[in-house]
N, C-alpha and C positions, 0 to 999 in steps of 0.2 A: 504494500500500500504506500502511496506517495505520502511524504511527510506533510505536504501542504493540506491534503485531505484530512489527515489526522488532526492537524491544528484547527482546521475549519470545523470538524466534528466536535472537538473539545470546546471551541469557542461557542458553538451553537448550543451545546449542553449547558454552559454557563449562562448564556442568554435565556434559555428556557427556565433554568433555576431562578434567575432574576424575575422572570415573568410570573412564576408561581408565588414568589415572595410578594411581588407587587399586588397580585390578586388577593392574597391573604391580608395585606395591609388595607386594601380597598374595602374588603369585606368587614373589617373591624373598625374602620374610621367612623367617627360620630356614633360609636356604639359604646355606651358606658360599661357594657359587659365584657368587651374586648375579646369576643370569641374568634378563634381562628377558623379558616375555611374547613379544616378537618373536623373541628368541634361542631360547626354548623352542619356539616355533612353527616356526622354521627347522630346528631339530634334528628335530622331529616330521616335518617335510616330507621331510627326508633319510631318516629311518628308514622312512617309509611309501612311499618311492619316488614322491613327488608329481610328478616329472617324467615318469613313464611313463604313457602314456594308451593305451587299446586302441582300435584302429580309426583312429588318427590318427598323424601323424608324431610321434616321440618328442620331447618338450620337454626341455630341460635342467633339472636341479633348480634351477639359478640363475634361469632364466627363470620357472619355476613359483613360486619364492619371491618374485620381484619382483611377480608378479600377486597371489598370496595375501596377502602382507604389505602390499600397496599402498604400496611404497616404490620408490625409484629403483634401477636396476641397480647404480649405484655404491654405494648404501647396502648392498645385498646383498653385494657384493664386500667391503666394509669389515667387515660383520658376519662373513662367512665367515673373513676374515683374523684377526679377533679370536678367533673360536671355535677356529680352528686353533692360534693362539698359546697359548691357554689349555688346550689338550689335549682338546677335545671332538670334534674331527673330524680327519680325515687326508685330504689332497688329493694326488692323483698323476695323472700323464698316462695316459690310456687307451692301452694297447698296441695295441689293434685300430684305433683312430682317434686319432692323436696330436694332433688338434685339440681333443679332448674332455678334460675333467678329471673324474676319478672322485672323488666325495666319499663318505667312509665314516665312520661313527660309531666313535669309540674306546669302550672300556669305560666311561670316564667320561661320554661322550656318551650312551650307552645308559642309564646310570643316571639321568642328568638327564632324559631323555625319559620314563622310567617315573615318576619323581617329579613332573615337570611336568604330565604328562597326568592323573595322579591328582588333583593339586591343582586344575588347570583344570576338569576334568570335575565334580569335587565342587562347586566354586564355581558354575559355570554351571548345574548341576542345581538348586541351591538358589535361584538367581536366577530361573530359568524357572518353578520351582514357585510362587514368590511372585508373579511377573509374570503367569503364565498362558501356556500354549502358544500359544493363538491370538494373544494380544497380542504375544508374543515374535516369532512369525512375521510379524505385521503390522509390527512395529518394524523387523525386518530388511528387509522390502520397502521401507518408507518411507525408511530410512536409505540403502539402496542407491540408490534413485531420487534422493534428495536429493544424494548424493555424485556421481552421474552428471551431474546438472543443473549442479552447481557446477563440475565438470570442463569441461563443454561451454561454460558461460558464461565461464569464465576463459580458455579457449583462444580463444574468439571475441574477447575483449578484448585479447589479445596481438597 
């Protein structure tokens, strides 16, 4: 591989990281709660029941968040602990199956979901409008493929 391509790829990765940080800052600006994009996404996941799937064994919200947010299970646990401590969620043991934890949004959590979804959707709509739907779809495909390849190569190297 050419050195220039490696440098361009690395620079693009840094630019993408900067864009994700910018989105996170945008999502939390003017928000006294200071929720990150990951925390808003986790709350949305709880609100929309992302752990429930039809035709398959039910996944836990915890497991679904781990997959959706592309973070470790420990990071999800830490995030849920922080959200609970700050009054966005309530966790309790499922009385029907004591091995399960039921996660519920508080009123504060529901308000954060409403505000967060509106901001996120408005921003992403403007970005897709400027980027173009076809290019956005292609970008998602390429980024997903790139991420999968990086995961495979780093696992092989370990």
